[in-house]
N, C-alpha and C positions, 0 to 999 in steps of 0.2 A: 514498485512492489505492490501500490493500493490504490486501483481507480475506483470512483464512484460517482454515479449521476442522480443526482435527486436524492440522495439519501441509499440510493440501493447500489449494491457492492456487486461490482461486474468482476476485480479482479483483486485477490490477497493473498500474495506473497508473502509468507513470515520465515522466521528462522527460528527453528526448532529450539523448546524450550533447554534441552539438554545441550546444543550446543550454545545457544546465548550464555549458557553457564561457562561452557568453555572457553568462549570468547572476552567474557566477563576474570575470569583466571589469568590469563595471560595477558590483560592490560592493568592489572593490579599494580606490577612492579612500574608501570611510568607515571601511574597517580593521576590520569586526566578526568578531564570531565567527560561524562559520559551520560550521553541522552537517550531514551530507547521510544522508539515511534510504533504505536500499536494503533491503527487504524486511524480514528480521530482523535486519539489520547497521547498523551508523550508522558516521562514519566521519568524523574532523574535524583538519585539519592541524597542531591545536598542543593542547595540554592546558590548562586553566585552570579557575575558578571556574565554570563554565556548564555543561563538559563534566563538572565532578565531579558537580554538581548533577545533571544528567541521568542518569548513570550510577548515582546513589543511588536514582533513582527508576524505570529501565528493567530493572535487574540482568540487563542485555546487555552483556558488554565492547567499549568504545569501541576503535576501530582508529585509532592517530593514526601518521598516514603524512601525506607532502608532498601537495597534492592533482591536481598533475601524475601522481603513481602512480594514484592513486585513478583519475580519468577516463582513463587510458590504460586501465585494466583494462575499464572500462564501455563504451569505444571498441572494443574486442575484441570482448567479449560482446554487442555492438550492443544495450546497457540503458542505462540510467540511473539515479538517485535517485527513490523516490517522493516523498519531500520534502526542503525546505531550512528549517532554523531558523536564522534571523539574527538574532543576538543583537545589541545596541546598545543607548548609552544614549537615554534618552525627551528629548534634544534634539536627538537627529537622527533618530529614527526616523522623523519625516514627511517630512523631505528626503530620506532614504535609498528608504524607500517611494513615494514621489513621482518617483523617480528611475528607478526598476525599473518602474513603468507605465507613464510616458512613451514609454519605449523595446520594452517587450514585456508590458505592459498586455493583449494580446488575446491572446497566447499562454498565460497565467498565471492562476493565483488564488492572491491575495496575503489573507492574512488575519492581522491581530493578535491571538494568544491570551493575550498579554500587554502591556503597553504596553513595553517593551523586547524582545520578542519577535516576527518577523513570519515566520509560515509561509509557504513556496513552494512552490507545487504545478503540474503541468498543467492548463490549463483545464478538462478534462474531470473532476478531482479536487476533490470538497467533501464534507464532512461529509454535507450534502442530498442529493447526488449519489448517497452510498455508501447512504442510508438508501432514495432511490428507486430503485436496484439492486436492496437487499435486499427490498423489499416486492414487485417484481416477480418476482425469485429464488424466492421463497417462498411467493408469494399471500399478504400479508398486506395489509391494508386498511389505509388510513391512520389511520381513528380510533383503529384496535390499536395504534399508535407511541407509545412514550413514549421521549422524549429528554430526557437531563440533560446538564445544561453547567455551565460558570463562566466562560466569559468570552466576547470579540467575537465568535471565530470558530465560536460554538454558536449564534448567533444566528438565523439560517437554518430549521437543523433543529428547533430550540426552537418556531419559528413556526408551521414544517409540520407538527411529530409532534401526533396527537388530542390527547395530553397531554405539552406542554413543562414544562420543570420545571427551574428556575435554581437552583443551588447557594447557600446563604449568604453564601456570599464571592465572588460574583459580581457585575461593577459594576451602577450602578443600571439602565443602560438596558437589561440583560439581563434583570435581576429582573423591570423594567416590561412586558417581553411575555410574559411567563411567564406558565401556568395556574397554576402552584404553587409557591413559592420555599419551598423546605427549609432543614436546616440547612447550618453549613460542611463543608469539607473534611477538617477536623479534628473534627468533631463526629457523623460516619458520617450524613452529609446524603444519600449514596445509597442507603444501607439503611435510615435512615427514610422516604424518600420513597418505593421500593418496598414498604415495610410498610403504607404509609397506601393507594398508587393500588390495590395487589392485595388489598388486606385480607387479611393475611397474617397 
């Protein structure tokens, strides 16, 4: 949904503010943690374990403010988030995803990146769509693409790539479709895979 190189924005696919409001209203009965990503910023209406966890891995300060303030700003700018990360318990995820899919499935891309994480993006946005865009933009052959992933939202790109690699900590269903399985993310899996595939 968002690609930049050296602070130059190459691709910016957002969810319109009006659609974001509809998503927000549909999610209210489930009371999840919802994190909104817009370019290199991210927002949430409260701070909790999940925002703290994301903060540790993104190294970009989260903006904690009421949803109404965030969405009003986007409405004035004519923009919206590139992605929503919806966090809820495993026991509620299936119902939450089905609820969103029933009402907005034709307008959104929904992908579980963990059993408690649902990533919500515009229909035109997915990791596979980003790869297709990149190979068209830079004239890269599909056979030259290496895709490395560790969860369900990576499946399409792993299957599409000339070399699809699953991390050792990926679910079995993802490891099963990969051309190669590397070690886990705690064992330098990406580095080990690149060394092996590129013969470094």
